[in-house]
Backbone as a chain_set.jsonl record, in Angstrom:
{"seq": "MSAFPLSPGSPPRLLVSVRDPAEAEAAQLAGADLIDAKDPERGALGALEICIVEDIVARIAGAASTSAVAEASPAAVAAMAETGVDWVKTGLGPVQRSDDPALAALAAASPGRLIAVLFAEDGPTADLVPRLAKAGFAGAMIDTVGKSGVRLPDLAGPAELSAFTSVCRAHGLMSGLAGSLRVTDIAGLLAHGTDYLGFRGGLCRDFDRRNGIDPLRVAEALRTLRLSRRDAA", "coords": {"N": [[108.577, 87.473, 126.826], [105.193, 87.94, 125.664], [103.1, 86.553, 126.693], [99.923, 86.054, 128.078], [99.213, 85.795, 131.531], [97.475, 83.113, 133.097], [94.869, 82.231, 135.295], [93.496, 79.828, 137.609], [90.149, 78.986, 136.884], [89.693, 81.266, 135.411], [88.09, 82.962, 132.664], [87.763, 81.562, 129.313], [90.173, 82.43, 126.808], [90.426, 83.944, 123.545], [91.63, 82.309, 120.766], [92.87, 82.882, 117.602], [93.505, 81.643, 114.452], [95.827, 82.516, 111.968], [97.149, 83.39, 108.704], [98.962, 85.184, 107.671], [100.735, 88.374, 108.037], [98.867, 90.507, 107.662], [96.327, 89.382, 108.225], [96.867, 88.689, 110.857], [97.171, 91.191, 112.108], [94.6, 92.249, 111.706], [93.027, 90.443, 113.216], [94.118, 90.846, 115.753], [93.551, 93.584, 116.228], [90.818, 93.394, 116.302], [90.477, 92.234, 118.721], [91.413, 89.677, 119.449], [92.933, 87.351, 121.666], [95.075, 85.586, 121.412], [97.241, 85.159, 118.79], [97.577, 82.918, 116.304], [99.792, 81.361, 114.24], [99.484, 79.693, 111.229], [99.239, 77.555, 108.304], [96.405, 77.464, 106.507], [95.905, 76.134, 104.154], [97.151, 73.779, 104.312], [95.983, 71.883, 105.942], [95.05, 70.812, 109.301], [97.298, 71.392, 110.869], [99.29, 72.93, 109.427], [102.461, 74.185, 108.868], [103.709, 77.497, 108.645], [106.076, 79.348, 106.616], [109.208, 80.2, 108.083], [110.018, 82.894, 107.813], [107.592, 84.221, 107.379], [106.272, 83.84, 109.803], [108.013, 85.242, 111.481], [107.497, 87.815, 110.493], [104.85, 88.099, 111.266], [105.068, 88.06, 114.065], [106.537, 90.42, 114.376], [104.691, 92.277, 113.415], [102.576, 92.094, 115.273], [103.858, 92.782, 117.624], [103.886, 92.394, 120.438], [101.312, 93.058, 121.245], [99.424, 91.115, 121.563], [99.304, 87.682, 122.631], [101.297, 85.22, 120.944], [101.452, 82.361, 118.799], [102.741, 79.532, 116.994], [102.574, 76.991, 114.522], [104.548, 74.064, 114.332], [106.329, 71.438, 112.664], [106.451, 68.059, 113.935], [109.189, 67.642, 115.04], [112.3, 67.877, 116.773], [114.145, 69.717, 115.601], [112.538, 71.311, 113.909], [110.755, 72.412, 115.759], [112.521, 73.859, 117.413], [113.505, 75.723, 115.556], [111.193, 77.168, 114.95], [110.645, 78.25, 117.45], [112.648, 80.128, 117.619], [111.693, 82.269, 116.204], [110.511, 84.025, 117.886], [107.927, 83.735, 118.784], [105.437, 83.357, 121.363], [104.493, 80.833, 122.057], [104.954, 77.517, 120.864], [103.316, 75.243, 118.762], [102.728, 71.802, 118.249], [101.719, 68.918, 116.463], [100.603, 65.791, 117.722], [100.485, 62.613, 116.735], [99.248, 59.168, 116.848], [101.683, 57.661, 116.969], [103.701, 59.421, 117.995], [102.478, 59.986, 120.444], [102.844, 57.708, 121.919], [105.493, 57.527, 122.54], [107.644, 58.201, 124.855], [110.41, 59.158, 125.141], [110.613, 60.601, 122.725], [108.686, 62.574, 123.121], [109.857, 64.009, 125.233], [112.154, 64.968, 123.938], [111.064, 66.673, 122.055], [109.852, 68.621, 123.736], [112.118, 69.651, 124.973], [113.239, 71.097, 122.965], [111.969, 73.498, 122.886], [111.9, 74.914, 125.546], [109.51, 75.084, 128.121], [107.613, 76.24, 126.478], [106.171, 74.766, 124.675], [103.32, 73.48, 123.086], [101.21, 70.771, 122.993], [99.317, 69.37, 120.402], [96.537, 67.456, 120.208], [94.6, 65.051, 118.527], [91.125, 64.742, 118.115], [90.08, 62.64, 116.687], [91.783, 60.56, 117.218], [91.066, 59.427, 119.576], [90.41, 59.241, 123.203], [92.018, 61.708, 125.291], [92.832, 62.495, 127.828], [94.363, 60.735, 129.421], [96.913, 60.989, 128.443], [97.937, 63.397, 129.292], [99.356, 63.586, 131.875], [101.835, 62.456, 131.108], [102.685, 64.276, 129.196], [103.085, 66.505, 130.802], [105.165, 65.552, 132.445], [107.132, 65.292, 130.511], [107.689, 67.9, 129.919], [106.083, 69.694, 128.537], [104.216, 72.722, 127.968], [101.534, 73.027, 127.645], [98.373, 71.759, 126.314], [96.241, 70.987, 123.579], [93.079, 70.052, 122.199], [92.193, 69.198, 118.945], [90.782, 68.883, 115.62], [91.458, 66.62, 112.997], [90.244, 66.485, 110.451], [88.779, 68.973, 108.342], [86.272, 69.423, 107.289], [83.862, 70.316, 108.162], [82.98, 68.779, 110.281], [82.669, 69.113, 113.682], [84.48, 69.732, 116.751], [82.753, 69.143, 119.06], [81.213, 67.148, 117.893], [82.796, 64.96, 117.872], [83.978, 64.521, 120.335], [82.704, 63.988, 123.496], [80.986, 65.774, 126.223], [81.899, 64.746, 128.735], [84.419, 63.695, 128.117], [85.8, 65.997, 127.226], [85.717, 67.622, 129.506], [87.178, 66.014, 131.262], [89.688, 66.118, 130.09], [90.4, 68.918, 130.255], [90.329, 69.197, 133.005], [92.368, 67.464, 133.962], [94.532, 68.691, 132.785], [94.608, 71.124, 134.208], [95.162, 70.08, 136.743], [97.782, 69.246, 136.428], [99.146, 71.514, 135.892], [99.167, 72.482, 133.253], [98.407, 74.552, 130.445], [95.272, 74.595, 128.684], [93.46, 73.926, 125.672], [90.723, 74.116, 123.35], [89.656, 73.217, 120.156], [88.654, 73.02, 116.676], [87.052, 73.213, 113.965], [85.212, 74.971, 115.07], [82.299, 76.964, 115.713], [80.863, 80.191, 116.433], [78.511, 79.698, 117.778], [79.111, 77.485, 119.287], [80.38, 78.28, 121.555], [79.058, 78.821, 124.061], [78.347, 76.243, 124.989], [80.836, 75.107, 125.392], [82.08, 76.474, 127.416], [81.614, 75.417, 129.933], [83.538, 73.497, 130.35], [85.855, 74.598, 131.271], [88.198, 75.4, 129.905], [91.317, 76.985, 128.92], [91.737, 78.282, 126.494], [89.85, 78.906, 123.536], [89.892, 77.845, 120.249], [89.837, 79.165, 116.956], [89.34, 79.178, 113.382], [88.114, 78.667, 110.584], [85.442, 79.253, 111.384], [85.517, 81.955, 111.833], [86.057, 83.111, 109.463], [85.438, 84.644, 106.229], [82.417, 83.651, 104.741], [82.568, 81.308, 106.191], [84.675, 79.768, 105.364], [87.739, 78.351, 105.707], [89.831, 78.898, 104.059], [89.457, 81.404, 103.169], [89.827, 84.917, 104.059], [90.283, 86.189, 107.462], [87.49, 87.464, 109.146], [87.055, 90.421, 110.69], [84.713, 91.27, 111.965], [83.469, 88.924, 112.718], [85.303, 87.966, 114.543], [84.992, 89.904, 116.539], [82.358, 89.301, 117.185], [82.649, 86.748, 118.293], [84.114, 87.358, 120.601], [82.263, 88.979, 121.893], [80.259, 87.122, 122.377], [81.604, 85.367, 124.098], [81.861, 87.049, 126.341], [79.153, 87.537, 127.016], [78.267, 84.942, 127.506], [79.813, 84.27, 129.73], [78.803, 86.082, 131.554], [76.14, 85.225, 131.764], [76.552, 82.77, 132.907], [77.453, 83.385, 135.39]], "CA": [[107.412, 87.071, 126.057], [103.999, 88.708, 126.007], [102.028, 85.627, 127.005], [99.065, 86.482, 129.185], [99.085, 84.8, 132.598], [96.142, 82.557, 133.297], [94.637, 81.764, 136.647], [92.433, 78.833, 137.659], [88.796, 79.532, 136.877], [89.556, 82.439, 134.55], [87.317, 82.651, 131.469], [88.612, 81.237, 128.167], [90.629, 83.47, 125.889], [90.133, 83.635, 122.155], [92.733, 82.03, 119.858], [92.496, 83.007, 116.197], [94.583, 81.201, 113.572], [96.021, 83.429, 110.844], [98.131, 82.891, 107.74], [99.911, 86.213, 107.235], [100.722, 89.54, 108.944], [97.643, 91.305, 107.536], [95.291, 88.707, 109.021], [97.254, 88.782, 112.255], [96.853, 92.53, 112.597], [93.144, 92.389, 111.728], [92.524, 89.678, 114.352], [94.542, 91.501, 116.989], [92.803, 94.821, 116.394], [89.43, 93.032, 116.647], [90.452, 91.835, 120.117], [91.88, 88.313, 119.735], [93.927, 87.247, 122.741], [96.239, 84.831, 120.958], [97.352, 85.089, 117.339], [98.18, 81.624, 116.037], [100.241, 81.333, 112.856], [99.529, 78.406, 110.564], [98.835, 77.589, 106.906], [95.135, 76.752, 106.392], [95.89, 75.323, 102.94], [97.895, 72.527, 104.574], [95.297, 71.078, 106.925], [94.875, 71.263, 110.671], [98.539, 71.877, 111.468], [100.263, 73.277, 108.413], [103.403, 75.201, 109.339], [104.08, 78.574, 107.748], [107.505, 79.576, 106.491], [109.792, 80.913, 109.216], [110.024, 84.336, 107.561], [106.225, 84.743, 107.552], [106.014, 83.873, 111.249], [108.78, 86.375, 112.002], [106.781, 89.043, 110.132], [103.645, 88.158, 112.108], [105.514, 88.466, 115.406], [106.898, 91.836, 114.32], [103.476, 93.084, 113.227], [101.816, 92.088, 116.529], [104.708, 93.612, 118.504], [103.543, 92.236, 121.845], [99.94, 93.493, 121.553], [98.669, 89.898, 121.907], [100.155, 86.508, 122.649], [101.472, 84.605, 119.632], [101.881, 80.967, 118.716], [102.933, 79.08, 115.618], [102.652, 75.556, 114.334], [105.788, 73.485, 113.811], [106.318, 69.989, 112.485], [106.787, 67.345, 115.173], [110.585, 67.239, 115.14], [113.006, 68.857, 117.607], [114.732, 70.784, 114.78], [111.483, 72.222, 113.442], [110.264, 73.115, 116.945], [113.533, 74.84, 117.814], [113.551, 76.787, 114.551], [110.007, 78.009, 115.104], [110.807, 78.985, 118.708], [113.573, 81.244, 117.399], [111.002, 83.407, 115.583], [110.056, 84.942, 118.929], [106.554, 83.489, 119.233], [105.343, 82.992, 122.776], [104.245, 79.4, 122.181], [105.056, 76.686, 119.654], [102.374, 74.132, 118.778], [103.068, 70.693, 117.374], [100.723, 67.851, 116.522], [101.052, 64.464, 118.159], [99.675, 61.482, 116.288], [99.355, 57.981, 117.695], [103.064, 57.214, 117.153], [104.37, 60.327, 118.947], [101.822, 59.905, 121.742], [103.265, 56.512, 122.649], [106.955, 57.518, 122.611], [108.02, 59.179, 125.886], [111.652, 59.86, 124.803], [110.356, 61.554, 121.644], [107.972, 63.695, 123.731], [110.833, 64.787, 125.994], [113.032, 65.642, 122.987], [110.304, 67.795, 121.483], [109.693, 69.658, 124.748], [113.43, 70.252, 125.234], [113.581, 71.99, 121.849], [111.347, 74.794, 123.159], [111.627, 74.737, 126.974], [108.449, 75.862, 128.738], [106.817, 76.984, 125.484], [105.628, 73.842, 123.668], [101.925, 73.053, 123.257], [100.877, 69.557, 122.239], [98.001, 69.325, 119.782], [96.045, 66.08, 120.155], [93.469, 65.023, 117.607], [89.96, 64.058, 118.662], [89.869, 61.399, 115.923], [92.665, 59.515, 117.738], [90.52, 58.867, 120.808], [90.537, 60.002, 124.457], [93.289, 62.402, 125.428], [93.157, 62.852, 129.222], [95.395, 59.857, 129.985], [98.226, 61.377, 127.964], [98.358, 64.688, 129.867], [100.447, 63.464, 132.851], [103.091, 62.202, 130.411], [103.113, 65.54, 128.591], [103.615, 67.344, 131.888], [106.452, 65.005, 132.833], [108.094, 65.53, 129.428], [108.059, 69.31, 129.901], [105.189, 70.511, 127.729], [103.568, 73.816, 128.677], [100.082, 72.955, 127.513], [97.837, 70.799, 125.351], [94.973, 71.329, 122.945], [92.405, 69.06, 121.365], [91.748, 69.75, 117.669], [90.295, 67.86, 114.71], [92.248, 66.467, 111.781], [89.403, 66.865, 109.318], [88.259, 70.337, 108.329], [85.174, 69.39, 106.327], [82.614, 70.71, 108.814], [82.76, 68.012, 111.514], [83.175, 69.951, 114.741], [84.988, 69.042, 117.932], [81.703, 68.526, 119.871], [80.681, 65.966, 117.213], [83.75, 63.852, 118.019], [84.33, 64.338, 121.757], [81.574, 64.346, 124.334], [81.261, 66.648, 127.365], [82.695, 64.095, 129.79], [85.808, 63.596, 127.661], [86.398, 67.329, 127.203], [85.922, 68.063, 130.887], [88.265, 65.221, 131.846], [90.931, 66.651, 129.522], [90.749, 70.209, 130.832], [90.554, 69.017, 134.441], [93.691, 66.881, 134.214], [95.503, 69.74, 132.436], [94.721, 72.019, 135.373], [95.794, 69.357, 137.861], [99.206, 69.09, 136.16], [99.722, 72.819, 135.611], [99.26, 72.743, 131.829], [97.328, 75.269, 129.775], [94.456, 73.729, 127.841], [92.72, 74.588, 124.609], [89.779, 73.313, 122.568], [89.5, 73.764, 118.816], [88.228, 72.01, 115.712], [85.899, 73.635, 113.166], [84.238, 75.573, 115.964], [81.526, 78.15, 115.344], [80.536, 81.043, 117.59], [77.411, 79.051, 118.498], [79.643, 76.433, 120.158], [81.065, 78.857, 122.708], [78.313, 78.652, 125.31], [78.425, 74.867, 125.447], [82.207, 74.719, 125.741], [82.534, 77.201, 128.598], [81.502, 74.595, 131.143], [84.682, 72.599, 130.501], [86.925, 75.293, 131.98], [89.426, 75.482, 129.135], [91.995, 78.279, 128.915], [91.602, 78.891, 125.176], [89.014, 78.35, 122.471], [90.58, 78.161, 119.011], [88.988, 79.317, 115.763], [89.803, 79.613, 112.072], [87.025, 78.743, 109.616], [84.24, 79.874, 111.935], [85.675, 83.404, 111.851], [86.448, 83.546, 108.126], [84.349, 84.989, 105.319], [81.667, 82.502, 104.234], [82.927, 80.154, 107.013], [85.632, 78.986, 104.596], [89.014, 78.601, 106.348], [90.788, 79.377, 103.058], [89.21, 82.834, 103.009], [90.431, 85.72, 105.095], [89.628, 86.407, 108.727], [86.513, 88.541, 109.167], [87.13, 91.056, 112.008], [83.388, 91.349, 112.596], [83.204, 87.624, 113.348], [86.161, 87.936, 115.733], [84.308, 90.707, 117.547], [81.165, 88.551, 117.602], [83.081, 85.678, 119.195], [84.468, 87.979, 121.877], [81.017, 89.408, 122.517], [79.581, 85.906, 122.851], [82.326, 84.925, 125.284], [81.517, 87.917, 127.479], [77.751, 87.309, 127.394], [78.151, 83.601, 128.083], [80.381, 84.319, 131.067], [77.865, 86.822, 132.408], [74.971, 84.387, 132.023], [76.949, 81.64, 133.779], [77.81, 83.883, 136.719]], "C": [[106.2, 87.846, 126.531], [102.848, 87.825, 126.405], [101.243, 86.09, 128.213], [99.045, 85.409, 130.259], [97.645, 84.347, 132.743], [96.029, 82.074, 134.72], [93.498, 80.767, 136.653], [91.063, 79.492, 137.726], [88.618, 80.767, 136.01], [88.809, 82.038, 133.282], [88.239, 82.332, 130.293], [89.006, 82.484, 127.377], [90.424, 82.973, 124.458], [91.415, 83.49, 121.344], [92.198, 82.121, 118.438], [93.69, 82.606, 115.336], [94.64, 82.065, 112.324], [97.14, 82.914, 109.937], [99.154, 83.907, 107.298], [99.811, 87.42, 108.164], [99.464, 90.377, 108.854], [96.501, 90.695, 108.331], [95.599, 88.82, 110.498], [96.873, 90.121, 112.837], [95.35, 92.735, 112.703], [92.546, 91.67, 112.943], [92.878, 90.345, 115.67], [93.744, 92.767, 117.255], [91.332, 94.558, 116.744], [89.323, 92.494, 118.064], [90.924, 90.434, 120.436], [92.977, 88.323, 120.781], [95.211, 86.578, 122.292], [96.182, 84.701, 119.448], [98.189, 83.874, 117.002], [98.517, 81.494, 114.557], [100.254, 79.905, 112.308], [98.975, 78.561, 109.146], [97.543, 76.792, 106.725], [95.025, 75.897, 105.126], [96.503, 73.951, 103.183], [97.269, 71.726, 105.731], [95.302, 71.681, 108.318], [96.123, 71.909, 111.237], [99.61, 72.101, 110.415], [101.156, 74.405, 108.904], [103.645, 76.246, 108.249], [105.603, 78.661, 107.646], [107.992, 80.447, 107.659], [109.711, 82.425, 109.013], [108.657, 84.96, 107.729], [105.894, 84.839, 109.032], [106.776, 85.036, 111.888], [108.072, 87.693, 111.691], [105.517, 89.205, 110.971], [104.006, 88.622, 113.514], [105.856, 89.952, 115.43], [105.664, 92.718, 114.191], [102.678, 93.172, 114.52], [102.552, 92.875, 117.596], [104.277, 93.577, 119.961], [102.127, 92.653, 122.223], [99.015, 92.321, 121.873], [99.696, 88.773, 122.035], [100.227, 85.937, 121.24], [101.854, 83.148, 119.776], [102.05, 80.632, 117.242], [103.063, 77.581, 115.595], [104.01, 75.162, 113.789], [105.596, 71.997, 113.595], [106.83, 69.318, 113.753], [108.2, 66.766, 115.118], [111.304, 68.291, 115.979], [113.598, 70.003, 116.798], [113.699, 71.799, 114.345], [110.932, 73.038, 114.605], [111.241, 74.197, 117.369], [113.595, 76.01, 116.846], [112.361, 77.724, 114.692], [110.095, 78.828, 116.393], [111.674, 80.218, 118.525], [112.918, 82.436, 116.711], [110.556, 84.426, 116.608], [108.612, 84.765, 119.34], [106.551, 83.077, 120.693], [105.222, 81.486, 122.969], [104.452, 78.731, 120.838], [104.095, 75.514, 119.813], [102.852, 73.039, 117.838], [102.076, 69.551, 117.563], [101.332, 66.521, 116.908], [100.049, 63.422, 117.684], [99.873, 60.285, 117.185], [100.795, 57.533, 117.956], [103.784, 58.094, 118.182], [103.775, 60.2, 120.338], [102.327, 58.743, 122.569], [104.771, 56.461, 122.904], [107.43, 58.584, 123.59], [109.368, 59.857, 125.588], [111.464, 60.899, 123.699], [109.61, 62.778, 122.192], [108.95, 64.606, 124.475], [111.758, 65.562, 125.059], [112.337, 66.834, 122.35], [110.207, 68.937, 122.489], [111.016, 70.376, 125.022], [113.836, 71.219, 124.142], [112.953, 73.372, 121.999], [110.929, 74.821, 124.625], [110.539, 75.689, 127.506], [107.516, 76.56, 127.777], [106.11, 76.072, 124.503], [104.224, 73.384, 124.049], [101.682, 71.84, 122.38], [99.473, 69.694, 121.671], [97.622, 67.865, 119.581], [94.762, 66.072, 119.338], [92.335, 64.174, 118.16], [89.721, 62.717, 117.965], [90.713, 60.241, 116.465], [92.18, 58.923, 119.06], [90.792, 59.72, 122.03], [91.952, 60.528, 124.68], [93.736, 62.589, 126.876], [94.299, 62.017, 129.781], [96.794, 60.251, 129.553], [98.779, 62.594, 128.686], [99.451, 64.528, 130.931], [101.8, 63.211, 132.198], [103.599, 63.459, 129.731], [103.721, 66.457, 129.641], [104.996, 66.859, 132.306], [107.528, 65.281, 131.788], [108.507, 66.999, 129.342], [107.225, 70.186, 129.007], [104.545, 71.593, 128.59], [102.046, 73.746, 128.622], [99.696, 71.922, 126.483], [96.505, 71.313, 124.827], [94.392, 70.085, 122.292], [91.937, 69.777, 120.117], [91.196, 68.589, 116.85], [91.185, 67.815, 113.487], [91.471, 66.973, 110.578], [88.861, 68.276, 109.465], [87.128, 70.45, 107.3], [83.839, 69.735, 106.956], [82.276, 69.909, 110.054], [83.449, 68.736, 112.641], [83.66, 69.111, 115.924], [83.858, 68.419, 118.764], [81.047, 67.319, 119.212], [81.549, 64.729, 117.479], [84.106, 63.537, 119.47], [83.194, 64.842, 122.62], [81.969, 65.224, 125.519], [82.129, 66.012, 128.424], [84.163, 64.009, 129.382], [86.496, 64.957, 127.674], [86.664, 67.847, 128.618], [87.062, 67.303, 131.558], [89.606, 65.748, 131.363], [91.318, 67.963, 130.192], [91.042, 70.09, 132.33], [91.941, 68.467, 134.726], [94.787, 67.848, 133.787], [95.708, 70.687, 133.619], [95.469, 71.336, 136.509], [97.307, 69.224, 137.691], [99.864, 70.397, 135.73], [99.925, 73.132, 134.142], [98.104, 73.64, 131.362], [96.547, 74.283, 128.926], [93.748, 74.556, 126.786], [91.82, 73.605, 123.889], [89.579, 73.99, 121.219], [88.979, 72.656, 117.901], [86.941, 72.387, 115.019], [84.806, 74.263, 114.012], [83.538, 76.756, 115.313], [81.239, 78.96, 116.626], [79.434, 80.393, 118.433], [77.878, 77.933, 119.426], [80.172, 76.974, 121.482], [80.347, 78.566, 124.019], [78.435, 77.239, 125.864], [79.802, 74.446, 125.906], [82.731, 75.41, 127.003], [82.565, 76.333, 129.843], [82.722, 73.709, 131.38], [85.894, 73.278, 131.121], [88.241, 75.34, 131.224], [90.025, 76.875, 129.196], [91.82, 79.03, 127.602], [90.571, 78.151, 124.338], [89.616, 78.809, 121.15], [89.672, 78.155, 117.797], [89.831, 79.629, 114.531], [88.579, 79.779, 111.151], [85.788, 79.458, 110.113], [84.301, 81.371, 111.995], [86.135, 83.955, 110.494], [85.213, 83.919, 107.295], [83.741, 83.708, 104.748], [81.992, 81.204, 104.987], [83.877, 79.209, 106.264], [87.034, 79.312, 105.108], [90.084, 79.07, 105.367], [90.595, 80.864, 102.75], [89.86, 83.608, 104.165], [89.612, 85.814, 106.368], [88.684, 87.612, 108.609], [86.538, 89.192, 110.554], [85.784, 91.154, 112.716], [83.04, 90.028, 113.283], [84.092, 87.445, 114.578], [85.498, 88.712, 116.854], [83.07, 90.008, 118.062], [81.546, 87.435, 118.581], [83.431, 86.229, 120.567], [83.209, 88.423, 122.63], [80.284, 88.215, 123.113], [80.271, 85.34, 124.091], [81.937, 85.747, 126.503], [80.093, 87.659, 127.944], [77.577, 85.952, 128.034], [78.713, 83.557, 129.487], [79.42, 85.009, 132.02], [76.66, 85.958, 132.758], [75.283, 83.232, 132.955], [77.235, 82.092, 135.193], [76.643, 83.817, 137.682]], "O": [[106.172, 88.349, 127.654], [101.711, 88.293, 126.455], [101.812, 86.47, 129.237], [98.879, 84.23, 129.946], [96.712, 85.123, 132.531], [96.994, 81.561, 135.287], [92.616, 80.836, 135.798], [90.834, 80.419, 138.503], [87.503, 81.271, 135.884], [88.889, 80.882, 132.865], [89.383, 82.785, 130.274], [88.254, 83.456, 127.3], [90.272, 81.779, 124.198], [92.199, 84.433, 121.244], [91.184, 81.504, 118.112], [94.773, 83.173, 115.479], [93.614, 82.319, 111.693], [97.97, 82.105, 110.353], [100.119, 83.555, 106.621], [98.902, 87.487, 108.991], [99.019, 90.916, 109.867], [95.783, 91.406, 109.034], [94.696, 89.025, 111.309], [96.315, 90.193, 113.933], [94.87, 93.324, 113.672], [91.671, 92.209, 113.62], [92.061, 90.408, 116.588], [93.306, 93.001, 118.381], [90.682, 95.377, 117.393], [88.218, 92.31, 118.573], [90.85, 90.022, 121.594], [93.843, 89.198, 120.782], [96.302, 86.946, 122.729], [95.206, 84.199, 118.892], [99.364, 83.797, 117.363], [97.622, 81.516, 113.712], [100.934, 79.026, 112.839], [98.33, 79.558, 108.824], [97.573, 75.563, 106.783], [94.152, 75.034, 105.035], [96.382, 73.059, 102.344], [97.966, 70.976, 106.414], [95.523, 72.878, 108.502], [96.031, 72.87, 112.002], [100.701, 71.537, 110.494], [100.666, 75.459, 109.31], [103.769, 75.908, 107.072], [106.325, 78.117, 108.481], [107.268, 81.315, 108.148], [109.373, 83.157, 109.943], [108.551, 86.103, 108.173], [105.295, 85.822, 109.469], [106.234, 85.736, 112.744], [108.047, 88.593, 112.531], [105.155, 90.321, 111.344], [103.329, 89.477, 114.086], [105.512, 90.661, 116.376], [105.599, 93.789, 114.794], [102.15, 94.239, 114.835], [101.922, 93.569, 118.394], [104.297, 94.601, 120.644], [101.77, 92.608, 123.4], [97.925, 92.529, 122.406], [100.835, 88.915, 121.589], [99.321, 86.148, 120.434], [102.498, 82.75, 120.747], [101.569, 81.348, 116.364], [103.592, 76.972, 116.525], [104.56, 75.823, 112.909], [104.784, 71.368, 114.273], [107.55, 69.927, 114.544], [108.382, 65.549, 115.145], [110.962, 69.472, 115.911], [113.564, 71.149, 117.247], [113.941, 73.004, 114.399], [110.67, 74.231, 114.452], [110.839, 75.325, 117.652], [113.722, 77.161, 117.266], [112.507, 78.94, 114.567], [109.664, 79.981, 116.421], [111.47, 81.233, 119.19], [113.519, 83.507, 116.639], [110.252, 85.567, 116.258], [108.1, 85.539, 120.149], [107.526, 82.523, 121.199], [105.772, 80.925, 123.917], [104.158, 79.314, 119.794], [104.057, 74.869, 120.861], [103.332, 73.329, 116.742], [101.652, 69.257, 118.681], [102.43, 66.171, 116.478], [98.918, 63.358, 118.165], [100.591, 60.369, 118.182], [101.1, 57.069, 119.055], [104.399, 57.587, 119.12], [104.505, 60.298, 121.325], [102.25, 58.78, 123.797], [105.276, 55.466, 123.425], [107.602, 59.742, 123.209], [109.46, 61.071, 125.775], [112.088, 61.96, 123.733], [109.88, 63.902, 121.768], [108.877, 65.829, 124.359], [112.112, 66.703, 125.356], [112.951, 67.879, 122.133], [110.451, 70.092, 122.141], [111.026, 71.581, 125.275], [114.69, 72.077, 124.364], [113.355, 74.314, 121.316], [109.737, 74.759, 124.927], [110.629, 76.908, 127.366], [106.706, 77.388, 128.196], [105.491, 76.569, 123.562], [103.974, 72.96, 125.177], [101.919, 71.876, 121.173], [98.546, 70.088, 122.379], [98.306, 67.13, 118.868], [93.94, 66.982, 119.448], [92.541, 63.047, 118.611], [89.221, 61.773, 118.576], [90.406, 59.077, 116.208], [92.813, 58.018, 119.604], [91.346, 60.812, 121.91], [92.94, 59.891, 124.313], [94.92, 62.822, 127.121], [95.123, 62.53, 130.538], [97.768, 59.892, 130.215], [99.993, 62.8, 128.689], [100.418, 65.289, 130.893], [102.816, 63.705, 132.686], [104.807, 63.695, 129.687], [104.742, 67.103, 129.404], [105.903, 67.668, 132.501], [108.694, 65.48, 132.128], [109.546, 67.32, 128.765], [107.611, 71.322, 128.733], [104.351, 71.407, 129.792], [101.358, 74.337, 129.454], [100.547, 71.289, 125.858], [95.75, 71.98, 125.535], [95.123, 69.181, 121.885], [91.346, 70.853, 120.208], [91.148, 67.453, 117.321], [91.621, 68.854, 112.992], [91.967, 67.78, 109.791], [88.528, 68.719, 110.564], [87.038, 71.423, 106.551], [82.791, 69.482, 106.362], [81.386, 70.295, 110.812], [84.658, 68.96, 112.595], [83.298, 67.943, 116.071], [83.981, 67.257, 119.15], [80.387, 66.536, 119.895], [81.091, 63.596, 117.33], [84.49, 62.411, 119.79], [82.769, 65.99, 122.491], [83.157, 65.399, 125.791], [83.017, 66.671, 128.966], [85.051, 64.225, 130.207], [87.65, 65.062, 128.089], [87.711, 68.436, 128.886], [87.824, 67.879, 132.333], [90.56, 65.82, 132.138], [92.451, 68.108, 130.651], [91.901, 70.797, 132.857], [92.623, 68.946, 135.632], [95.873, 67.833, 134.368], [96.84, 71.008, 133.981], [96.314, 71.95, 137.16], [98.036, 69.104, 138.675], [101.002, 70.398, 135.259], [100.767, 73.964, 133.803], [96.972, 73.502, 131.826], [97.082, 73.26, 128.497], [93.473, 75.739, 126.985], [92.112, 72.411, 123.822], [89.358, 75.199, 121.153], [88.878, 71.498, 118.308], [85.862, 71.947, 115.417], [83.62, 74.113, 113.719], [84.109, 77.455, 114.476], [81.363, 78.454, 117.742], [79.427, 80.524, 119.657], [77.107, 77.48, 120.271], [80.389, 76.212, 122.424], [80.968, 78.112, 124.98], [78.606, 77.054, 127.069], [79.934, 73.531, 126.72], [83.72, 74.968, 127.587], [83.433, 76.492, 130.702], [82.922, 73.22, 132.492], [86.866, 72.605, 131.464], [89.303, 75.322, 131.845], [89.323, 77.842, 129.492], [91.76, 80.259, 127.585], [90.44, 76.93, 124.422], [89.829, 80.003, 120.939], [88.844, 77.26, 117.627], [90.887, 80.255, 114.62], [88.077, 80.887, 110.965], [85.147, 80.191, 109.359], [83.275, 82.024, 112.185], [86.547, 85.11, 110.388], [84.089, 83.548, 107.632], [84.458, 82.8, 104.327], [81.723, 80.116, 104.479], [83.88, 78.001, 106.504], [87.482, 80.449, 104.958], [91.125, 79.58, 105.781], [91.459, 81.5, 102.147], [90.373, 83.018, 105.116], [88.408, 85.555, 106.369], [89.045, 88.643, 108.042], [86.083, 88.572, 111.516], [85.729, 91.122, 113.945], [82.383, 90.027, 114.324], [83.668, 86.831, 115.557], [85.443, 88.243, 117.991], [82.753, 90.103, 119.248], [80.853, 87.205, 119.572], [83.081, 85.632, 121.585], [83.11, 88.262, 123.846], [79.754, 88.291, 124.221], [79.607, 84.887, 125.023], [81.708, 85.195, 127.58], [79.846, 87.571, 129.147], [76.826, 85.811, 128.999], [78.158, 82.883, 130.354], [79.242, 84.574, 133.158], [76.207, 85.95, 133.903], [74.42, 82.763, 133.696], [77.26, 81.271, 136.109], [76.779, 84.199, 138.844]]}, "num_chains": 1, "name": "protein.A"}
């Protein structure tokens, strides 16, 4: 796999969600660290067809890390893992979050490569992280279900976000923050020490997640990450 190693205290990397190989290549050439395959027409965690994900992996050819969304079932997770992506992401609603055997079955379908996506609308997430680690998950992200302009910082306060990323680090899990983020959110989120910041709509033309990725906005996000890190040093 081409997944980039992360070390404690390293600056966040940029995750860009894409819907097809052309967007994937544009995001990668603009400097995105992780190319995340999902269908923006199907909400926060719409899975793409297996053949499209395979084409995205082939187009990226190891030039960046890759991930893809899968439905929350062992069969769907295993099928997506077979595409060759570095990481598989699956959403955990309130039912899945409370079922430890189900969590273990999901993680076993993609050993060492499964990322749990937890929704800010479902409430605090930090308490779930130890169970994810025990089940065998590789990481966890907080995202938002709604994509109507309500951003992650509108739903989860600084203390909650910091608690989440801190407990992820303590249990050896990668962490990510996403949810209708804009480039202007980057500076405020750096303090939480997350491994990845995830974007879709904020890097699309007209800030509409159904439009294509704008490489200039990807470059702007990367520039902002670098400047924010420098200012914090």
